RODO-2510 file (C-alpha; in nm, 4 decimals, decimal comma):
residues 385
     n   res          X          Y          Z
     1     x     0,0000     0,0000     0,0000
     2     x     0,2796     0,2404     0,0953
     3     x     0,4602     0,1701    -0,2320
     4     x     0,1456     0,2430    -0,4361
     5     x     0,0871     0,5698    -0,2571
     6     x     0,4489     0,6766    -0,3126
     7     x     0,4192     0,6000    -0,6852
     8     x     0,1025     0,8098    -0,7109
     9     x     0,2726     1,0979    -0,5302
    10     x     0,5753     1,0748    -0,7591
    11     x     0,3603     1,0871    -1,0756
    12     x     0,1598     1,3835    -0,9404
    13     x     0,4782     1,5820    -0,8684
    14     x     0,6166     1,4950    -1,2118
    15     x     0,3006     1,6241    -1,3863
    16     x     0,3305     1,9536    -1,1965
    17     x     0,6951     1,9883    -1,2998
    18     x     0,6089     1,9192    -1,6638
    19     x     0,3263     2,1767    -1,6553
    20     x     0,5653     2,4357    -1,5150
    21     x     0,8196     2,3665    -1,7870
    22     x     0,5511     2,3933    -2,0559
    23     x     0,4217     2,7258    -1,9240
    24     x     0,7767     2,8580    -1,9053
    25     x     0,8372     2,7574    -2,2657
    26     x     0,5190     2,9205    -2,3913
    27     x     0,5301     3,2407    -2,1863
    28     x     0,7923     3,4252    -2,3973
    29     x     0,5872     3,3675    -2,7140
    30     x     0,2725     3,5029    -2,5493
    31     x     0,4570     3,8056    -2,4134
    32     x     0,6082     3,8883    -2,7510
    33     x     0,2666     3,8757    -2,9161
    34     x     0,1061     4,0884    -2,6483
    35     x     0,3800     4,3513    -2,6567
    36     x     0,3823     4,3626    -3,0342
    37     x     0,0093     4,4216    -3,0523
    38     x     0,0098     4,6804    -2,7741
    39     x     0,2831     4,8783    -2,9466
    40     x     0,1028     4,8739    -3,2784
    41     x    -0,2362     4,9560    -3,1276
    42     x    -0,1097     5,2494    -2,9229
    43     x     0,0462     5,4329    -3,2158
    44     x    -0,0964     5,7587    -3,3475
    45     x    -0,3432     5,7719    -3,6335
    46     x    -0,4541     5,4576    -3,8108
    47     x    -0,1500     5,2345    -3,7714
    48     x    -0,2340     4,8673    -3,8047
    49     x    -0,2498     4,6359    -3,5055
    50     x    -0,2220     4,2901    -3,6586
    51     x    -0,1885     3,9808    -3,4419
    52     x    -0,1976     3,6073    -3,4885
    53     x    -0,3550     3,3295    -3,2844
    54     x    -0,2158     3,2929    -2,9321
    55     x    -0,2457     2,9240    -2,8469
    56     x    -0,0953     2,9718    -2,4988
    57     x    -0,4224     3,0711    -2,3320
    58     x    -0,4596     2,8870    -2,0031
    59     x    -0,8307     2,8218    -2,0514
    60     x    -1,0416     2,7215    -2,3490
    61     x    -1,3982     2,7810    -2,4601
    62     x    -1,6076     2,4695    -2,4735
    63     x    -1,9175     2,3827    -2,6687
    64     x    -2,1935     2,2830    -2,4286
    65     x    -2,4988     2,2013    -2,6384
    66     x    -2,6880     2,2503    -2,9633
    67     x    -3,0578     2,3339    -2,9823
    68     x    -3,2454     2,2649    -3,3054
    69     x    -3,5462     2,4776    -3,3899
    70     x    -3,8780     2,3280    -3,4968
    71     x    -4,0292     2,5205    -3,7893
    72     x    -3,8215     2,8341    -3,7333
    73     x    -3,5474     2,9178    -3,9814
    74     x    -3,2972     3,1892    -4,0719
    75     x    -3,2259     3,3457    -3,7331
    76     x    -3,1360     3,7082    -3,8028
    77     x    -3,1600     3,8995    -3,4728
    78     x    -3,1329     3,8207    -3,1030
    79     x    -3,1696     3,9773    -2,7581
    80     x    -3,1255     3,8340    -2,4100
    81     x    -3,2670     3,8855    -2,0610
    82     x    -3,0165     3,7094    -1,8330
    83     x    -3,1985     3,8018    -1,5115
    84     x    -3,5289     3,6798    -1,6523
    85     x    -3,3635     3,3664    -1,7821
    86     x    -3,4603     3,3836    -2,1493
    87     x    -3,3184     3,4708    -2,4913
    88     x    -3,5272     3,5733    -2,7920
    89     x    -3,4319     3,5062    -3,1546
    90     x    -3,5954     3,6780    -3,4530
    91     x    -3,6251     3,5121    -3,7936
    92     x    -3,5664     3,6388    -4,1460
    93     x    -3,9003     3,5024    -4,2657
    94     x    -4,2383     3,6306    -4,3878
    95     x    -4,4050     3,6865    -4,1526
    96     x    -4,1359     3,7206    -3,8909
    97     x    -4,1246     3,4972    -3,5854
    98     x    -3,9618     3,5290    -3,2431
    99     x    -3,8378     3,2135    -3,0704
   100     x    -3,8198     3,2112    -2,6903
   101     x    -3,5408     3,0002    -2,5383
   102     x    -3,5111     2,9224    -2,1677
   103     x    -3,1494     2,9487    -2,0592
   104     x    -3,1565     2,7268    -1,7484
   105     x    -3,2201     2,4061    -1,9416
   106     x    -3,1527     2,5394    -2,2937
   107     x    -3,4934     2,4549    -2,4350
   108     x    -3,7220     2,6132    -2,6902
   109     x    -4,0239     2,7355    -2,4950
   110     x    -4,2439     2,8948    -2,7590
   111     x    -4,2550     3,0896    -3,0836
   112     x    -4,4505     3,4075    -3,1563
   113     x    -4,5677     3,4644    -3,5142
   114     x    -4,6085     3,8274    -3,6190
   115     x    -4,8808     3,9683    -3,8432
   116     x    -4,8711     3,9699    -4,2223
   117     x    -4,6308     4,2380    -4,3443
   118     x    -4,4194     4,2251    -4,0269
   119     x    -4,1472     4,0394    -4,2092
   120     x    -3,7750     3,9682    -4,1814
   121     x    -3,6691     4,0607    -3,8268
   122     x    -3,3155     4,1854    -3,8922
   123     x    -3,2738     4,4233    -3,5958
   124     x    -3,3709     4,4036    -3,2289
   125     x    -3,3245     4,5691    -2,8889
   126     x    -3,4472     4,4805    -2,5412
   127     x    -3,5545     4,6900    -2,2420
   128     x    -3,5357     4,4396    -1,9575
   129     x    -3,6235     4,6960    -1,6904
   130     x    -3,9538     4,7780    -1,8587
   131     x    -4,0147     4,4267    -1,9832
   132     x    -4,0298     4,4698    -2,3612
   133     x    -3,8336     4,3751    -2,6718
   134     x    -3,8522     4,5566    -3,0047
   135     x    -3,7922     4,3936    -3,3425
   136     x    -3,7248     4,5895    -3,6624
   137     x    -3,8417     4,4565    -3,9985
   138     x    -3,6646     4,4498    -4,3317
   139     x    -3,9656     4,5944    -4,5160
   140     x    -4,0533     4,9155    -4,7013
   141     x    -4,1230     5,1134    -4,4970
   142     x    -3,9702     4,9546    -4,1913
   143     x    -4,1757     4,8589    -3,8911
   144     x    -4,0917     4,8173    -3,5222
   145     x    -4,2870     4,5437    -3,3447
   146     x    -4,3234     4,5591    -2,9669
   147     x    -4,3239     4,2330    -2,7675
   148     x    -4,4146     4,2064    -2,3982
   149     x    -4,1832     3,9628    -2,2253
   150     x    -4,3984     3,8709    -1,9246
   151     x    -4,6577     3,6850    -2,1320
   152     x    -4,4592     3,6693    -2,4576
   153     x    -4,7167     3,8529    -2,6638
   154     x    -4,7170     4,0978    -2,9526
   155     x    -4,8401     4,4309    -2,8162
   156     x    -4,8206     4,6748    -3,1045
   157     x    -4,6361     4,7741    -3,4219
   158     x    -4,5050     5,1097    -3,5371
   159     x    -4,4796     5,1833    -3,9110
   160     x    -4,2068     5,4316    -3,9972
   161     x    -4,2175     5,7021    -4,2647
   162     x    -4,1743     5,6455    -4,6370
   163     x    -3,8101     5,5904    -4,7276
   164     x    -3,7228     5,4601    -4,3798
   165     x    -3,6863     5,1111    -4,5155
   166     x    -3,5191     4,7853    -4,4183
   167     x    -3,4161     4,8114    -4,0529
   168     x    -3,0877     4,6215    -4,0277
   169     x    -2,9284     4,7638    -3,7117
   170     x    -3,0502     4,8920    -3,3765
   171     x    -2,9332     5,0136    -3,0339
   172     x    -3,1143     5,1226    -2,7189
   173     x    -3,0561     5,3978    -2,4639
   174     x    -3,2542     5,2670    -2,1650
   175     x    -3,2011     5,5802    -1,9567
   176     x    -3,3530     5,8039    -2,2216
   177     x    -3,6181     5,5471    -2,3146
   178     x    -3,5164     5,5666    -2,6807
   179     x    -3,4165     5,3203    -2,9505
   180     x    -3,2308     5,3992    -3,2712
   181     x    -3,2793     5,1962    -3,5894
   182     x    -3,0454     5,2094    -3,8897
   183     x    -3,1788     5,1554    -4,2417
   184     x    -3,0410     4,9542    -4,5314
   185     x    -3,0829     5,2483    -4,7713
   186     x    -2,8726     5,4857    -4,9821
   187     x    -2,7828     5,6995    -4,7995
   188     x    -2,8542     5,5415    -4,4647
   189     x    -3,0969     5,6888    -4,2164
   190     x    -3,1139     5,6646    -3,8386
   191     x    -3,4653     5,6659    -3,6944
   192     x    -3,5252     5,7506    -3,3290
   193     x    -3,8174     5,5793    -3,1567
   194     x    -3,9577     5,7095    -2,8275
   195     x    -4,0223     5,3950    -2,6262
   196     x    -4,2334     5,5689    -2,3588
   197     x    -4,5002     5,6598    -2,6128
   198     x    -4,3926     5,4015    -2,8696
   199     x    -4,3846     5,6608    -3,1452
   200     x    -4,1469     5,7782    -3,4133
   201     x    -3,9547     6,0718    -3,2646
   202     x    -3,7252     6,1856    -3,5446
   203     x    -3,4908     6,0710    -3,8212
   204     x    -3,1545     6,1772    -3,9611
   205     x    -3,0369     6,1139    -4,3151
   206     x    -2,6621     6,0563    -4,3272
   207     x    -2,4158     6,1892    -4,5829
   208     x    -2,3634     6,0590    -4,9333
   209     x    -2,1712     5,7310    -4,9275
   210     x    -2,2823     5,6480    -4,5724
   211     x    -2,5109     5,3754    -4,6984
   212     x    -2,6620     5,0512    -4,5724
   213     x    -2,6363     5,0710    -4,1924
   214     x    -2,5716     4,7053    -4,1157
   215     x    -2,4445     4,7251    -3,7554
   216     x    -2,4659     4,9606    -3,4574
   217     x    -2,3175     4,9961    -3,1082
   218     x    -2,3925     5,2490    -2,8343
   219     x    -2,2226     5,4156    -2,5385
   220     x    -2,5168     5,5635    -2,3443
   221     x    -2,2927     5,7008    -2,0694
   222     x    -2,0904     5,9114    -2,3119
   223     x    -2,3980     5,9904    -2,5193
   224     x    -2,2964     5,8518    -2,8592
   225     x    -2,4000     5,5777    -3,0985
   226     x    -2,1954     5,4395    -3,3873
   227     x    -2,3414     5,2989    -3,7092
   228     x    -2,1333     5,0837    -3,9442
   229     x    -2,2009     5,0502    -4,3147
   230     x    -2,1885     4,7537    -4,5494
   231     x    -2,0151     4,9627    -4,8169
   232     x    -1,6720     4,9074    -4,9706
   233     x    -1,4736     5,0374    -4,7966
   234     x    -1,6900     5,0453    -4,4878
   235     x    -1,7503     5,3540    -4,2786
   236     x    -1,8390     5,4135    -3,9138
   237     x    -2,0648     5,7116    -3,8425
   238     x    -2,0738     5,8786    -3,4993
   239     x    -2,4085     6,0137    -3,3767
   240     x    -2,4542     6,2374    -3,0708
   241     x    -2,7654     6,1334    -2,8817
   242     x    -2,8384     6,4524    -2,6859
   243     x    -2,9319     6,6530    -2,9954
   244     x    -2,9532     6,3585    -3,2362
   245     x    -2,6918     6,4871    -3,4795
   246     x    -2,4287     6,3309    -3,6995
   247     x    -2,0893     6,4265    -3,5547
   248     x    -1,8321     6,2619    -3,7780
   249     x    -1,7455     5,9537    -3,9812
   250     x    -1,4327     5,7526    -4,0496
   251     x    -1,3573     5,5477    -4,3592
   252     x    -1,1832     5,2162    -4,3026
   253     x    -0,9091     5,0642    -4,5170
   254     x    -0,9852     4,9674    -4,8775
   255     x    -1,0182     4,5954    -4,8014
   256     x    -1,2270     4,6473    -4,4854
   257     x    -1,5759     4,6341    -4,6319
   258     x    -1,9204     4,5167    -4,5342
   259     x    -1,9436     4,5499    -4,1564
   260     x    -2,1610     4,2678    -4,0229
   261     x    -2,0975     4,2594    -3,6464
   262     x    -2,0027     4,5039    -3,3750
   263     x    -1,9426     4,5369    -3,0007
   264     x    -1,8235     4,8239    -2,7818
   265     x    -1,6106     4,8554    -2,4683
   266     x    -1,7259     5,1936    -2,3293
   267     x    -1,4895     5,1974    -2,0310
   268     x    -1,1822     5,1730    -2,2533
   269     x    -1,3248     5,3713    -2,5481
   270     x    -1,2953     5,1074    -2,8187
   271     x    -1,5390     4,9449    -3,0590
   272     x    -1,4775     4,6329    -3,2661
   273     x    -1,6359     4,5567    -3,6044
   274     x    -1,6379     4,2308    -3,8016
   275     x    -1,6240     4,2423    -4,1818
   276     x    -1,7547     4,0300    -4,4687
   277     x    -1,4059     3,9580    -4,6032
   278     x    -1,3705     3,5848    -4,6719
   279     x    -1,0383     3,5785    -4,4874
   280     x    -1,1937     3,7430    -4,1809
   281     x    -1,1081     4,0826    -4,0288
   282     x    -1,1995     4,2579    -3,7044
   283     x    -1,1373     4,6333    -3,7069
   284     x    -1,0657     4,8257    -3,3865
   285     x    -1,1943     5,1847    -3,3602
   286     x    -1,1185     5,4350    -3,0855
   287     x    -1,4291     5,6137    -2,9561
   288     x    -1,2836     5,8504    -2,6954
   289     x    -1,3998     6,2113    -2,6771
   290     x    -1,0697     6,3408    -2,8153
   291     x    -1,0112     6,0742    -3,0810
   292     x    -1,2492     5,8988    -3,3170
   293     x    -1,0222     5,6926    -3,5379
   294     x    -0,9412     5,3528    -3,6799
   295     x    -0,6712     5,1919    -3,4643
   296     x    -0,5968     4,8700    -3,6455
   297     x    -0,7137     4,5359    -3,7768
   298     x    -0,6957     4,1798    -3,6489
   299     x    -0,6720     3,9176    -3,9231
   300     x    -0,6732     3,5395    -3,9421
   301     x    -1,0376     3,4524    -3,8734
   302     x    -1,0559     3,2437    -4,1893
   303     x    -1,4144     3,3427    -4,2694
   304     x    -1,6596     3,6315    -4,2653
   305     x    -1,7083     3,7687    -3,9134
   306     x    -2,0865     3,7930    -3,8819
   307     x    -2,1695     3,8105    -3,5101
   308     x    -2,0124     3,9297    -3,1869
   309     x    -2,0636     3,9446    -2,8117
   310     x    -1,8432     4,1140    -2,5531
   311     x    -1,7475     4,0331    -2,1943
   312     x    -1,5584     4,3425    -2,0811
   313     x    -1,5330     4,2217    -1,7209
   314     x    -1,3112     3,9347    -1,8353
   315     x    -1,1364     4,1222    -2,1190
   316     x    -1,2752     3,9109    -2,4050
   317     x    -1,4931     3,9435    -2,7117
   318     x    -1,6279     3,6444    -2,9028
   319     x    -1,6873     3,6457    -3,2774
   320     x    -1,8986     3,4071    -3,4822
   321     x    -1,7980     3,3294    -3,8387
   322     x    -1,9538     3,2333    -4,1699
   323     x    -1,7128     3,0422    -4,3963
   324     x    -1,7594     3,0156    -4,7715
   325     x    -1,7547     2,6407    -4,7122
   326     x    -1,7028     2,4191    -4,4123
   327     x    -1,7941     2,4723    -4,0477
   328     x    -1,8498     2,8018    -3,8664
   329     x    -1,6457     2,8788    -3,5563
   330     x    -1,6430     3,0974    -3,2458
   331     x    -1,3181     3,2905    -3,2103
   332     x    -1,2048     3,4551    -2,8852
   333     x    -1,0196     3,7888    -2,8816
   334     x    -0,8455     3,9355    -2,5780
   335     x    -0,9315     4,3043    -2,5752
   336     x    -0,6287     4,4412    -2,3884
   337     x    -0,3823     4,2956    -2,6392
   338     x    -0,6160     4,2824    -2,9411
   339     x    -0,5090     3,9276    -3,0185
   340     x    -0,6847     3,5974    -3,0803
   341     x    -0,6615     3,3382    -2,8061
   342     x    -0,7236     2,9803    -2,9015
   343     x    -0,8229     2,7162    -2,9359
   344     x    -1,1445     2,8222    -3,1045
   345     x    -1,4784     2,6402    -3,0890
   346     x    -1,5950     2,4545    -3,3969
   347     x    -1,9704     2,4369    -3,4350
   348     x    -2,0621     2,0813    -3,5448
   349     x    -2,1391     2,1640    -3,9074
   350     x    -2,3129     2,4979    -3,8567
   351     x    -2,2915     2,6897    -4,1842
   352     x    -2,2829     3,0232    -4,0046
   353     x    -2,3213     3,1849    -3,6629
   354     x    -2,5276     3,4808    -3,7760
   355     x    -2,6386     3,6268    -3,4397
   356     x    -2,5081     3,6113    -3,0855
   357     x    -2,6002     3,7055    -2,7285
   358     x    -2,4139     3,6740    -2,3985
   359     x    -2,5247     3,5740    -2,0493
   360     x    -2,2404     3,7263    -1,8459
   361     x    -2,3801     3,6077    -1,5123
   362     x    -2,3585     3,2407    -1,6028
   363     x    -2,0759     3,2743    -1,8573
   364     x    -2,2527     3,1346    -2,1613
   365     x    -2,2754     3,2706    -2,5136
   366     x    -2,5475     3,1692    -2,7571
   367     x    -2,4981     3,1863    -3,1342
   368     x    -2,7872     3,1428    -3,3777
   369     x    -2,7667     3,0003    -3,7273
   370     x    -2,9319     3,1414    -4,0391
   371     x    -3,0339     2,8107    -4,1969
   372     x    -3,3469     2,5995    -4,2535
   373     x    -3,4054     2,4735    -3,9916
   374     x    -3,1968     2,6888    -3,7624
   375     x    -2,9929     2,5809    -3,4630
   376     x    -2,8490     2,7597    -3,1626
   377     x    -2,5014     2,6857    -3,0291
   378     x    -2,4345     2,7220    -2,6548
   379     x    -2,0732     2,7944    -2,5607
   380     x    -1,9162     2,8052    -2,2144
   381     x    -1,7030     3,1216    -2,2010
   382     x    -1,6108     3,1105    -1,8320
   383     x    -1,2377     3,1987    -1,8197
   384     x    -1,2054     3,0107    -1,4895
   385     x    -1,2850     2,6771    -1,6555
***
């Protein structure tokens, strides 16, 4: 018995020694990558910050489960209520549908079918405090459909003005009780909706060339929203919320076109946008009061970057891809170094991961597929695992 116990102790100590040697061997590589990216990202103007995959991350994302929809297909928008315990996925169908998913056991609870003409739900926001979600339609003119969360029912719909067509991006300012919807038009328009009265408040037409507002992020504390275009090259337009005016716009590099995903880190004044380039780019933009500029680009995603969620508390963003062929993936990016940290999560033959939401409390991300039928991928993003 004593001999067996001694052998077990010896093997345990040897594994610890080997782990220490491995970490020591990998640490210089990780440090060089981090320092290289930080130097590039902190330069003036629009100097590139390009980094490769860092495989030395101590923890890895893990795929937890896959949920297949019933009759619902082409998931095209998503919102989440972590405290309430549900996520809601809108479909790119006619009429549009919203699928309710319970997070605790990852099950499809119900689906809500909208009225005729309330089609193609390609933008959405949620007001968890007030208990409503709002889905924008890709119709002419666009419509905003209000859904009460408590009984999962359609409450009302707001039809926008002529020319305010095809709502493909949206953000919400909960404090001001306002939502902002971007249109897929030339030029793009931003429509402000007063959520208290559920009425169209105002609209702003952007400048020539600022077309097709495919993604939006918001910093309510600073009072600005940012709308990205699907043009070539893409642009990011800065809107001041207090007086609802266009402040400025930046044009990205020539090969950075078709923005499809975006997240923002308000505390550190950076936003991150995924592009439709087949090789996969994520562009970093500074959003501070003194500087609104392109900082750099992160390459090597291997596919279009079509969805994104952000966990600023743990210094990570997660990007879903859409390859031209093969299987979609979830890629993890460390924000402080603007570098990929692998290994990534492969999605069991998903063709794309078109939309994403994050439950930061329980450390799970959910990525929805735009296919027939659609599926939802659940990923454990807890850095402690």
